[in-house]
C-alpha positions in Angstrom: 9.6 -15.0 14.0 12.8 -13.8 12.3 14.6 -15.7 9.6 17.3 -17.9 11.2 20.4 -16.0 10.0 19.0 -12.6 11.1 17.7 -14.0 14.4 21.2 -15.4 15.1 22.7 -12.1 14.2 20.5 -10.1 16.6 21.3 -12.5 19.4 25.0 -11.8 18.8 24.3 -8.0 18.8 22.4 -8.3 22.0 25.4 -9.9 23.6 27.7 -7.3 22.1 29.9 -10.1 20.6 30.6 -8.5 17.3 31.5 -5.2 18.8 33.5 -6.6 21.7 35.4 -8.9 19.3 36.5 -5.9 17.3 37.4 -3.7 20.3 39.1 -6.6 22.1 41.3 -7.6 19.3 42.5 -4.0 18.8 42.5 -2.8 22.4 39.6 -0.4 22.0 37.6 0.9 24.8 33.8 0.9 24.8 32.0 3.9 23.2 31.2 6.8 25.5 28.0 9.0 25.6 28.5 10.7 22.3 28.6 7.4 20.5 25.5 6.2 22.4 23.7 9.3 21.1 24.2 8.0 17.5 23.1 4.5 18.4 20.0 5.7 20.1 19.0 7.9 17.2 19.0 4.9 14.9 17.1 2.8 17.4 14.4 5.4 17.6 14.1 5.5 13.9 13.9 1.7 13.6 11.4 1.4 16.4 9.0 4.2 15.5 9.4 4.2 11.7 9.3 0.6 10.5 10.0 0.1 6.8 7.4 -1.7 4.6 8.3 -3.2 1.2 6.2 -4.6 -1.7 7.1 -7.0 -4.5 4.8 -8.3 -7.3 5.3 -11.6 -9.1 3.7 -11.5 -12.6 2.6 -14.5 -14.6 4.9 -13.4 -17.5 7.1 -10.6 -18.8 5.3 -9.6 -22.0 1.7 -8.8 -22.7 -0.6 -7.8 -25.6 -3.9 -6.0 -25.8 -6.8 -8.2 -24.7 -4.7 -10.2 -22.2 -4.8 -10.3 -18.4 -1.9 -9.2 -16.2 -2.0 -11.5 -13.2 0.1 -10.8 -10.1 0.8 -12.0 -6.6 2.0 -9.5 -4.0 4.4 -10.0 -1.2 4.5 -7.4 1.6 7.1 -7.2 4.4 7.5 -5.0 7.5 11.1 -4.7 8.7 11.8 -7.6 6.3 9.3 -10.0 7.8 5.9 -10.8 6.3 3.6 -7.8 7.0 0.9 -9.8 8.9 -1.0 -6.7 9.9 -1.2 -5.1 6.5 -4.6 -5.0 4.7 -4.5 -2.5 1.9 -2.3 -2.7 -1.2 -2.6 -0.1 -4.0 -1.6 -1.1 -7.5 -1.6 1.2 -10.5 -1.1 0.8 -14.2 0.3 4.0 -15.6 1.1 5.0 -19.2 4.5 6.4 -20.4 3.5 9.9 -19.3 2.6 8.8 -15.8 -1.2 9.0 -16.1 -3.3 6.4 -14.4 -4.8 3.9 -16.9 -6.1 1.4 -14.3 -5.8 1.1 -10.6 -7.1 -1.2 -7.9 -7.2 -1.7 -4.1 -6.5 -5.3 -3.2 -7.0 -7.0 0.2 -3.8 -8.2 1.9 -3.9 -11.3 4.1 -1.0 -12.9 5.9 1.5 -10.6 4.1 0.2 -11.5 0.6 -2.4 -10.4 -2.0 -3.6 -11.3 -5.5 -4.4 -8.9 -8.2 -5.2 -8.5 -11.9 -5.3 -5.9 -14.7 -7.5 -6.7 -17.6 -6.1 -5.1 -20.8 -8.8 -4.1 -23.3 -8.4 -5.4 -26.9 -8.3 -1.8 -28.1 -5.7 -0.7 -25.5 -3.1 1.5 -27.0 0.2 -0.3 -27.4 3.2 1.1 -25.7 5.3 1.2 -22.5 3.4 1.1 -19.2 4.5 0.9 -15.6 3.0 -0.9 -12.7 3.4 0.9 -9.4 2.5 -0.8 -6.1 2.6 0.5 -2.5 0.9 0.8 0.8 -0.2 4.1 2.4 2.5 3.7 5.0 5.2 3.6 2.3 4.1 7.1 1.1 5.5 8.6 4.3 9.0 8.0 2.9 10.9 8.4 -0.3 8.7 7.1 -3.1 11.8 5.8 -4.9 11.4 2.7 -2.6 7.9 1.9 -3.9 7.6 -1.1 -6.3 7.9 -0.3 -10.0 7.7 -2.7 -12.9 7.9 -1.7 -16.6 5.4 -3.5 -18.8 5.3 -3.4 -22.6 1.9 -3.9 -24.2 2.0 -5.1 -27.8 -0.7 -4.7 -30.5 -1.4 -8.3 -31.4 -2.6 -7.4 -34.9 0.4 -5.2 -35.9 3.1 -6.3 -33.5 3.8 -2.7 -32.6 4.8 -1.9 -29.0 4.1 1.8 -29.1 6.4 4.5 -30.2 9.9 3.4 -30.8 12.5 4.7 -28.4 14.5 7.4 -30.1 18.1 6.6 -30.9 20.3 7.9 -28.1 22.3 11.0 -29.2 23.9 11.7 -25.8 25.2 10.1 -22.7 26.5 10.9 -19.3 29.2 9.6 -16.9 29.1 10.0 -13.2 32.0 9.5 -10.8 31.9 8.2 -7.3 35.0 8.3 -5.1 35.0 5.5 -2.6 33.9 6.8 0.8 32.5 10.0 -0.8 35.5 12.4 -1.5 38.8 12.8 -3.3 41.4 13.9 -0.7 44.9 15.2 -1.4 47.6 12.5 -1.1 45.1 9.8 -0.3 45.0 6.8 -2.7 41.4 6.3 -3.7 39.2 4.0 -5.8 36.9 6.0 -8.0 33.9 4.2 -9.5 32.0 5.5 -12.5 28.7 4.8 -14.2 27.9 5.6 -17.9 24.3 5.7 -19.2 22.8 7.0 -22.5 20.0 9.5 -22.6 17.4 6.7 -22.6 18.7 5.3 -19.3 20.6 2.3 -20.8 24.1 1.5 -19.5 26.8 1.9 -22.2 30.4 1.1 -22.6 33.0 3.9 -22.5 36.7 4.0 -22.5 39.2 6.7 -21.9 41.7 8.3 -19.5 41.9 10.6 -16.5 44.2 13.6 -17.1 45.5 16.3 -14.8 45.7 20.0 -15.5 48.9 19.5 -17.5 47.1 17.0 -19.7 49.1 14.1 -18.3 47.4 10.7 -18.1 47.1 9.5 -14.5 44.5 6.7 -14.8 42.8 4.5 -17.4 39.0 4.3 -17.7 37.4 1.1 -19.0 33.9 -0.3 -18.4 33.7 -3.6 -16.6 30.0 -4.3 -16.5 26.8 -2.5 -17.5 28.5 0.9 -17.9 30.3 0.7 -14.6 34.0 0.4 -13.7 36.7 1.7 -11.4 40.2 3.3 -11.5 42.6 4.4 -8.8 43.8 7.9 -8.2 46.1 9.6 -5.7 45.3 13.3 -6.0 48.1 15.8 -5.9 47.7 19.1 -4.0 46.5 21.9 -6.2 45.7 19.7 -9.1 42.4 19.3 -11.0 41.3 16.2 -12.9 39.2 15.5 -15.9 38.0 12.4 -17.7 38.3 12.2 -21.4 36.0 9.3 -22.5 34.4 8.0 -25.7 31.7 5.5 -26.6 32.2 2.6 -29.0 30.7 4.8 -31.6 33.4 7.4 -31.1 31.4 10.1 -29.3 33.9 11.8 -27.1 33.3 13.9 -23.9 35.4 15.6 -21.4 34.0 15.6 -17.8 35.5 17.1 -14.7 36.0 14.8 -11.8 34.8 15.9 -8.3 36.9 18.6 -6.7 39.8 17.4 -4.6 39.6 18.3 -0.9 42.8 19.4 0.8 41.9 17.6 4.0 39.4 14.9 5.0 39.0 11.2 5.6 37.5 8.4 3.4 36.7 4.8 4.0 38.3 2.0 1.9 36.8 -1.5 2.0 38.1 -4.9 1.0 35.3 -7.5 0.9 36.7 -10.9 1.4 33.4 -12.7 2.0 33.9 -14.2 5.4 35.6 -11.0 6.6 35.2 -7.3 5.6 38.4 -5.3 6.0 38.2 -1.6 6.3 40.7 1.2 6.6 40.6 5.0 6.6 42.6 7.2 4.4 43.1 10.7 5.7 45.0 13.9 5.3 45.2 17.3 7.1 43.0 16.4 10.0 43.3 18.5 13.2 43.3 17.2 16.7 39.6 17.5 17.1 39.2 14.7 14.6 41.4 12.3 16.5 38.6 10.1 18.0 36.1 8.7 15.4 33.3 6.1 15.5 32.7 3.5 12.8 29.2 2.0 12.6 27.9 -0.7 10.3 24.1 -1.0 9.9 21.9 -3.4 8.1 18.1 -3.2 7.9 18.2 -0.2 10.3 20.0 -2.3 12.9 23.5 -1.7 14.2 25.5 -4.8 13.5 29.0 -3.5 14.3 30.6 -0.5 16.0 34.2 0.4 16.8 36.2 3.4 18.1 39.0 4.6 15.9 42.0 6.7 17.1 44.1 8.4 14.5 46.8 9.5 17.0 47.2 5.8 18.1 47.2 4.5 14.5 44.0 2.6 15.1 42.5 3.4 11.8 41.5 0.0 10.4 39.7 -3.2 11.4 37.6 -6.1 10.2 34.0 -7.2 10.4 33.3 -10.9 10.7 30.6 -11.6 8.1 29.8 -15.3 8.4 26.8 -14.7 10.7 25.5 -11.7 8.7 22.5 -12.5 6.4 22.7 -11.7 2.7 22.1 -8.0 1.9 23.5 -4.6 2.0 25.7 -3.2 4.9 26.3 0.5 5.3 29.5 1.6 6.9 29.5 5.1 8.2 32.3 7.0 9.9 31.4 9.8 12.4 33.4 12.6 14.0 33.0 13.4 17.8 30.1 15.8 17.0 28.1 13.1 15.3 28.7 14.3 11.8 28.9 11.6 9.2 32.3 12.0 7.4 32.4 9.0 5.0 30.1 6.2 3.9 30.5 2.9 2.0 28.0 0.3 1.0 29.1 -3.4 1.1 27.2 -6.4 -0.1 27.3 -9.6 1.9 26.4 -12.9 0.2 25.6 -16.1 2.0 25.1 -19.4 0.2 22.2 -20.8 2.3 20.1 -17.7 2.8 17.5 -18.6 0.1 14.7 -21.2 0.2 15.6 -24.2 -1.8 12.8 -25.7 -3.9 12.6 -28.9 -5.9 10.2 -29.3 -8.8 9.5 -32.6 -10.5 6.6 -34.0 -12.6 4.2 -36.5 -11.1 2.4 -36.7 -14.4 3.7 -35.0 -17.6 1.6 -34.9 -20.7 2.3 -32.5 -23.6 -0.6 -33.7 -25.9 -3.5 -31.4 -26.6 -5.7 -30.8 -23.5 -3.8 -33.5 -21.6 -3.4 -33.3 -17.8 -0.1 -32.5 -16.1 0.7 -32.6 -12.4 4.0 -31.0 -11.1 5.1 -31.5 -7.4 7.0 -28.7 -5.6 9.0 -29.9 -2.6 9.4 -27.2 0.0 11.5 -27.2 3.2 9.9 -29.1 6.1 9.6 -26.0 8.3 8.2 -23.7 5.6 5.1 -21.6 6.2 4.3 -18.7 4.0 3.3 -17.8 0.5 4.2 -19.4 -2.9 3.1 -18.2 -6.3 3.5 -20.1 -9.6 3.0 -19.7 -13.3 3.2 -22.1 -16.2 3.5 -20.6 -19.7 4.1 -21.8 -23.2 7.9 -22.0 -23.4 8.0 -21.6 -27.2 5.6 -18.7 -27.6 5.9 -16.6 -24.5 9.1 -14.7 -24.3 10.8 -13.9 -21.0 13.5 -11.6 -19.7 16.1 -13.8 -17.9 17.6 -10.9 -15.9 14.5 -9.0 -14.9 13.9 -8.1 -11.3 12.5 -11.1 -9.4 11.7 -11.9 -5.8 15.3 -12.7 -4.9 16.9 -9.7 -6.6 14.2 -7.4 -5.3 14.3 -8.6 -1.7 18.0 -8.9 -1.4 19.1 -5.9 -3.5 16.9 -3.4 -5.4 14.4 -2.7 -2.6 17.3 -1.2 -0.6 19.0 0.7 -3.4 18.3 4.3 -4.1 18.7 4.1 -7.8 18.1 2.1 -10.9 19.8 -1.3 -11.2 19.9 -2.7 -14.7 19.2 -6.4 -15.1 19.3 -7.0 -11.3 18.7 -10.8 -11.5 22.1 -11.1 -13.3 23.9 -10.4 -10.0 22.4 -13.6 -8.5 23.4 -15.9 -11.4 26.4 -17.4 -9.5 29.1 -16.6 -6.9 32.0 -16.2 -9.4 34.6 -13.5 -8.8 33.3 -11.5 -11.8 29.8 -11.5 -10.4 30.9 -10.4 -6.9 33.1 -7.7 -8.5 30.1 -6.4 -10.5 27.8 -6.2 -7.5 30.5 -4.2 -5.6 30.3 -1.8 -8.5 26.6 -1.4 -7.8 27.4 -0.7 -4.2 29.9 2.0 -5.2 27.6 3.8 -7.7 24.4 3.8 -5.7 23.1 5.1 -2.4 21.1 3.8 0.5 18.9 6.6 1.8 16.0 5.4 3.9 17.0 7.9 6.5 19.5 10.8 6.9 22.0 10.6 9.7 22.1 14.3 10.0 18.4 14.6 10.4 17.8 11.8 12.9 20.7 13.1 15.0 18.9 16.4 15.2 15.7 14.6 16.2 14.2 15.3 12.8 12.1 12.3 11.8 9.7 11.7 8.9 6.3 13.3 9.3 3.7 10.6 9.2 1.0 11.9 6.9 -0.4 8.5 6.1 -1.5 5.9 8.6 -0.7 2.2 8.7 -4.0 1.1 7.2 -5.7 -2.0 8.4 -8.9 -1.7 6.4 -10.9 0.9 4.5 -11.6 4.2 6.3 -14.2 6.9 5.9 -13.2 10.2 7.4 -14.4 13.8 7.3 -15.8 16.7 9.3 -19.2 17.5 10.5 -20.2 21.2 10.6 -23.2 23.2 11.6 -25.4 25.0 9.2 -23.2 28.1 9.9 -20.0 26.3 9.0 -18.7 25.8 12.6 -17.3 22.4 13.6 -19.8 20.1 15.4 -18.2 19.6 18.8 -20.7 17.1 20.3 -22.4 14.6 18.2 -21.9 11.7 15.8 -22.3 10.6 12.2 -24.5 7.6 11.7 -24.1 5.2 8.8 -26.1 2.6 7.0 -23.7 0.7 4.7 -25.1 -1.5 1.9 -22.9 -3.6 -0.3 -24.7 -4.3 -3.6 -22.4 -7.1 -4.8 -23.3 -9.4 -1.9 -26.5 -7.7 -0.7 -25.1 -7.3 2.8 -25.6 -4.3 5.1 -24.4 -2.9 8.4 -25.1 0.0 10.8 -22.2 2.0 12.2 -21.7 5.3 14.2 -18.7 7.5 14.4 -18.4 10.0 17.3 -17.3 13.5 16.4 -14.1 14.9 17.9 -14.0 18.5 19.4 -12.7 19.8 16.0 -15.6 18.3 14.2 -13.7 15.4 12.6 -14.8 11.8 12.6 -13.5 8.5 11.3 -14.9 5.1 10.6 -12.0 2.6 10.3 -11.2 -1.0 9.5 -14.1 -1.6 7.0 -13.9 -4.6 4.7 -16.0 -5.0 1.6 -15.7 -5.7 -2.1 -16.4 -3.6 -5.1 -18.5 -0.5 -4.0 -20.4 0.4 -0.9 -23.5 2.6 -0.9 -22.9 4.5 2.3 -26.0 6.3 3.6 -25.2 8.8 6.3 -26.6 11.4 8.7 -24.9 13.8 11.0 -26.3 14.5 14.4 -25.7 17.0 17.2 -26.5 16.0 20.7 -30.1 17.2 21.6 -30.4 18.9 18.2 -31.9 18.0 14.8 -29.9 16.3 12.2 -30.8 18.9 9.6 -28.4 21.3 11.3 -25.4 19.2 10.4 -23.4 19.2 7.2 -21.2 16.2 6.7 -18.1 16.7 4.4 -15.9 13.7 3.6 -12.2 13.7 3.1 -10.8 12.7 -0.2 -8.6 9.6 0.0 -5.2 9.9 -1.7 -6.2 7.0 -4.0 -9.1 8.9 -5.3 -6.8 11.7 -6.6 -5.6 11.1 -10.2 -2.4 12.8 -10.8 0.5 12.1 -13.1 3.6 10.6 -11.5 7.2 11.1 -12.7 8.8 7.7 -12.5 12.1 7.5 -10.6 13.3 4.6 -12.8 13.9 4.7 -16.5 10.9 3.6 -18.6 12.7 1.0 -20.6 11.2 -1.8 -22.7 12.2 -5.4 -22.0 14.7 -7.0 -24.4 13.3 -7.5 -27.9 11.8 -10.9 -28.6 13.0 -13.3 -31.3 11.0 -12.6 -34.4 9.7 -16.2 -34.6 8.6 -16.2 -31.0 7.0 -12.8 -31.4 5.1 -13.8 -34.5 3.7 -17.0 -33.0 2.9 -15.2 -29.7 0.9 -12.4 -31.4 -1.0 -14.8 -33.7 -2.0 -16.8 -30.7 -3.2 -13.7 -28.8 -5.4 -12.7 -31.8 -7.0 -16.2 -31.8 -7.4 -16.1 -28.0 -9.1 -12.7 -28.1 -11.5 -14.0 -30.7 -12.3 -17.0 -28.5 -12.9 -14.6 -25.5 -15.2 -12.5 -27.5 -17.3 -15.5 -28.4 -17.4 -16.5 -24.8 -18.5 -13.0 -23.7 -21.1 -12.9 -26.4 -22.3 -16.4 -25.3 -22.0 -17.7 -28.9 -20.7 -21.3 -28.9 -20.5 -23.7 -31.9 -22.1 -27.0 -31.0 -22.0 -29.7 -33.7 -22.7 -27.2 -36.5 -25.5 -25.5 -34.6 -25.3 -22.0 -33.3 -26.6 -21.5 -29.8 -26.7 -17.8 -29.1 -28.0 -16.0 -26.0 -30.8 -13.7 -26.7 -29.7 -10.1 -27.4 -31.8 -7.2 -26.2 -34.0 -5.7 -28.9 -33.2 -2.2 -30.3 -36.0 -0.7 -28.3 -34.6 -2.2 -25.1 -31.0 -1.1 -25.6 -29.5 1.7 -23.6 -28.4 3.6 -26.7 -31.9 3.5 -28.1 -33.3 5.1 -24.9 -30.6 7.8 -24.6 -29.1 8.7 -28.0 -31.1 10.5 -30.7 -30.6 12.5 -33.9 -26.9 12.8 -34.9 -25.9 11.0 -31.7 -27.6 7.7 -32.7 -25.7 5.2 -34.8 -22.5 6.5 -36.4 -18.9 5.3 -36.3 -18.5 5.1 -32.6 -17.7 3.0 -29.5 -20.4 2.8 -26.9 -19.9 2.1 -23.2 -23.1 1.1 -21.3 -22.6 1.9 -17.6 -26.2 1.4 -16.5 -25.4 -2.0 -15.0 -21.8 -1.2 -13.9 -20.2 0.2 -10.8 -17.1 1.7 -12.3 -14.4 2.8 -9.8 -12.8 5.3 -12.1 -12.5 8.9 -10.9 -14.3 10.4 -13.9 -15.2 9.8 -17.5 -11.7 10.7 -18.8 -9.9 8.3 -16.5 -12.5 5.6 -17.5 -11.7 6.2 -21.2 -7.9 6.1 -20.9 -6.4 3.3 -23.0 -9.9 2.1 -24.1 -10.1 3.9 -27.4 -7.4 3.6 -29.9 -6.1 6.9 -31.2 -7.7 9.0 -28.4 -5.0 10.6 -26.3 -6.0 11.7 -22.7 -3.0 13.2 -20.9 -2.1 15.5 -18.0 -4.1 16.1 -14.8 -7.2 13.8 -15.0 -9.3 16.5 -13.4 -8.5 18.8 -16.3 -7.0 16.6 -19.1 -5.7 17.5 -22.5 -7.7 15.6 -25.2 -6.2 14.9 -28.6 -7.3 12.9 -31.7 -5.7 13.2 -35.1 -3.8 16.3 -34.0 -6.8 18.2 -32.6 -9.2 18.2 -29.6 -12.5 16.2 -29.9 -15.7 17.8 -29.0 -17.3 17.1 -25.6 -21.1 16.7 -25.2 -23.2 16.2 -22.1 -26.7 14.9 -22.7 -26.2 15.9 -26.4 -25.2 19.6 -25.5 -21.7 20.9 -26.0 -19.9 21.5 -22.7 -16.3 22.2 -21.6 -14.0 19.5 -20.2 -14.2 20.8 -16.6 -18.0 20.2 -16.5 -17.6 16.6 -17.5 -14.6 16.0 -15.3 -16.6 16.8 -12.2 -19.5 14.4 -12.9 -19.5 11.4 -10.5 -19.2 8.1 -12.4 -22.2 6.7 -10.6 -24.3 9.4 -12.4 -23.1 8.3 -15.9 -25.4 6.1 -17.9 -23.6 5.9 -21.2 -20.5 7.1 -23.0 -20.2 7.2 -26.7 -16.9 8.0 -28.5 -17.3 9.0 -32.1 -14.3 8.5 -34.4 -13.3 11.4 -36.6 -15.1 13.0 -38.3 -18.2 13.5 -36.2 -21.0 15.2 -38.1 -23.1 16.2 -35.1 -21.5 19.4 -34.0 -19.0 22.2 -34.7 -15.4 21.1 -34.6 -16.3 17.4 -35.2 -13.3 16.9 -37.4 -11.4 15.4 -34.5 -14.2 13.2 -33.2 -16.4 13.6 -30.2 -17.1 12.3 -26.7 -20.7 12.2 -25.7 -21.9 11.5 -22.1 -25.4 10.8 -20.9 -26.4 11.1 -17.3 -28.6 8.5 -15.7 -32.4 8.8 -15.9 -34.8 7.6 -13.3 -35.3 4.2 -14.7 -31.5 3.5 -14.6 -30.9 4.9 -11.1 -33.4 3.4 -8.8 -33.4 4.7 -5.2 -33.2 2.2 -2.4 -36.8 2.0 -1.1 -35.6 1.0 2.3 -33.5 4.1 2.9 -35.3 7.4 3.2 -34.0 10.8 4.4 -30.3 9.9 4.3 -27.6 11.2 2.0 -25.6 8.8 -0.1 -21.8 8.4 -0.6 -20.5 5.8 -2.9 -17.2 4.4 -1.6 -14.9 2.1 -3.6 -13.8 -1.1 -1.9 -11.5 -4.0 -2.6 -11.1 -5.3 -6.1 -12.9 -8.5 -6.9 -10.3 -10.6 -8.6 -11.5 -12.9 -11.3 -10.5 -16.5 -10.9 -7.9 -17.7 -13.3 -9.5 -19.9 -16.0 -8.1 -23.4 -15.5 -10.2 -25.8 -17.6 -10.9 -29.3 -16.5 -11.1 -31.4 -19.6 -12.0 -34.5 -17.7 -15.5 -33.0 -17.5 -17.5 -32.4 -20.7 -18.7 -28.8 -21.1 -20.1 -26.9 -24.1 -17.3 -24.3 -23.7 -14.7 -26.9 -24.3 -15.8 -27.0 -28.0 -14.1 -23.7 -28.5 -10.4 -23.6 -29.4 -8.0 -23.4 -26.5 -5.3 -20.7 -27.1 -4.2 -20.0 -23.6 -0.6 -18.8 -23.3 -0.6 -18.9 -19.5 -1.6 -22.4 -18.7 -1.5 -22.2 -15.0 -1.5 -19.4 -12.5 -1.8 -19.5 -8.7 -1.1 -16.4 -6.6 -1.0 -18.6 -3.4 -0.3 -22.3 -3.8 -1.6 -24.5 -1.0 1.2 -26.2 0.9 0.5 -29.7 2.3 2.1 -29.5 5.7 2.1 -33.3 6.0 4.3 -34.1 3.1 5.7 -30.6 2.6 4.7 -30.3 -1.0 2.6 -28.0 -3.2 1.0 -29.2 -6.5 0.6 -27.5 -9.9 -2.3 -29.3 -11.8 -3.3 -28.1 -15.2 -4.5 -29.1 -18.6 -2.6 -28.2 -21.8 -4.0 -26.1 -24.5 -4.4 -27.2 -28.1 -0.8 -26.8 -29.3 1.8 -26.1 -26.5 4.8 -28.5 -26.7 7.0 -27.2 -23.9 6.2 -25.7 -20.5 8.1 -22.9 -18.7 7.4 -23.0 -14.9 8.4 -20.1 -12.5 7.8 -20.5 -8.8 8.5 -17.7 -6.3 7.9 -17.7 -2.5 8.6 -16.2 0.9 8.5 -18.1 4.2 7.5 -16.9 7.7 11.0 -15.6 8.4 11.1 -13.4 5.3 13.4 -15.7 3.4 12.8 -15.9 -0.3 13.3 -18.5 -3.0 12.8 -19.0 -6.7 12.9 -21.9 -9.1 12.6 -21.7 -12.9 12.3 -24.9 -15.0 11.3 -26.0 -18.4 9.5 -29.3 -19.2 
């Protein structure tokens, strides 16, 4: 089903009411065949190339090493919950774009839950979460989901390298409708940002070639503003601007065109007035078409006639849902001449939530129950977090589910502090959001391309599960044209297994689709040709895009969140240090009980993995050891596994051939205690690695050890036991869906030994998908306080079955 306002809008469109009202009031005739060609091109794009979007709700805005990043994902297809989606890819990347962690999470009913565990020794600094589906990769990657995350060092308070002071800035100019035209009065918007990507204030003037001032430049909001200009024939214009610090620049304005046409818009809320300013047009440009689109749907169309003076009109907006409208003006050949974005805001387009306490207790380890009232008809997904309001900082204007769904997911460009534009409906806020429309573009498709029948090439499928694909070839390298590839799939994490067979196509390709399993699958396979032995078949598997580790250049500025108050920051970091200490004690199974230490038995030295593998200079030493004999790591290789796990060790560039640096030099690399090059280690499958040991500088076991060393040992027979039930089959290890840990929500009404440990939780409650009671239309948040929190900050976000979103933030 569609959300009510959008559903009503499309009913109006089907009846042609918006368009007829416009034509009828102005005496226009219906569009002829050339206008139909434009409409049909968009209909084809909307039907065959639906747009998918992703938004992630995080439990908080700031993190420190040793903490967990919890998130709830919301997926939409054509702005409705993506009920058929199954695969969501989430990556945590460092400031240089290299993958630090990544995971595939299972989507159900348009939602998913995920988590990144930050190691205690994770390098502090700026990171970015990128989330997307395979289908979204077919289009402009600017429209993927991005979220900047700053990871702090809880012991030092450092957040990585400080951003250098900005020494330069730039100012861009955007004439309304696209062009400056001689003798046409135009609004020109501008946007000023410094070299780090932050908006800055500028002031100045526009001057002509005679150095006469013709307009004043003054920033209105976040580096943006407007001025009016009526260009004179033969003139050129420049802007002379300066920052608050006095740094002055002279920038040329876009060239003035002697002839052309441009749209001018006046947004009055209930009605959107438009008119065209033009000069020097010949008779071939007499008949024009104006189209307004929203979410790839035509919502308004009108014929314009310059000779008859029919060059303006209005769009009734009361039935249009909140969001961005694109007005485009076409000539008779279907060429787009001018474009303008307009933002429509309706008061009742968001879900309204009410949050009240059923039971509120702020004492140590006391129970609290909050009741969330939802609309009677709501079905969908709701995520909620409760954090310590006094110790956990937050960014009040960061992107949230409302600003993302209704603004940033449809803007081709960076919007600073997007939630600010939804703070109220004041005139200043509406004026500011129009500045965003004037200085950004909407480019999910190109009119010129779709009118020439040029549509996106679909390289990636709409995934509905995990796929295994490849090609089967004969011993001579020719494609197998008649046969199959048979599989025995065993899932170690739950001891399940299944048989499957994939027929081979005439070109030798095969595919096994829609698999669902957690963690890692041991895929045993065998290729067969009809009436021939299996030994004559060589099976080669395709490499999935998620298995390729490449750096990514972010399309949005990598900016840190606003700095925290020193008192809040100090308390937060001190609590994280204590919390990490408690977590270490839990992981080591050491719990203090009434003055008696109860410690789980540790393996003896003779039993340890290091004792069995390392010898000589490789045993002992100042090093970090990673025992992988009982793990199934999903990392691509050793270097990707080590990223952000060892303080001081820098691993950058292409993960298949990375650059290693420690204390200004490259550490040595050893395989089974023999020196090797980086390429040799990069190609070793992780399932063959038993142990990794990273020696801090200096390492005395080899030449060039002044910069430390990375030692890798491959598994021996005792640590890589073959499956006795599978003989004669080759093995492929295939990563599956991430197993998400359950959020720790202690129940202090029940006595447990672990409750004797200090409780230093900063996120007190987290649910990626709250259960909604359909009888009384409520959802409940039940949690126990930690040892010292005095005030709770609650954030609830959600999306209903119509794609409507809502959010409530409240302190108790």
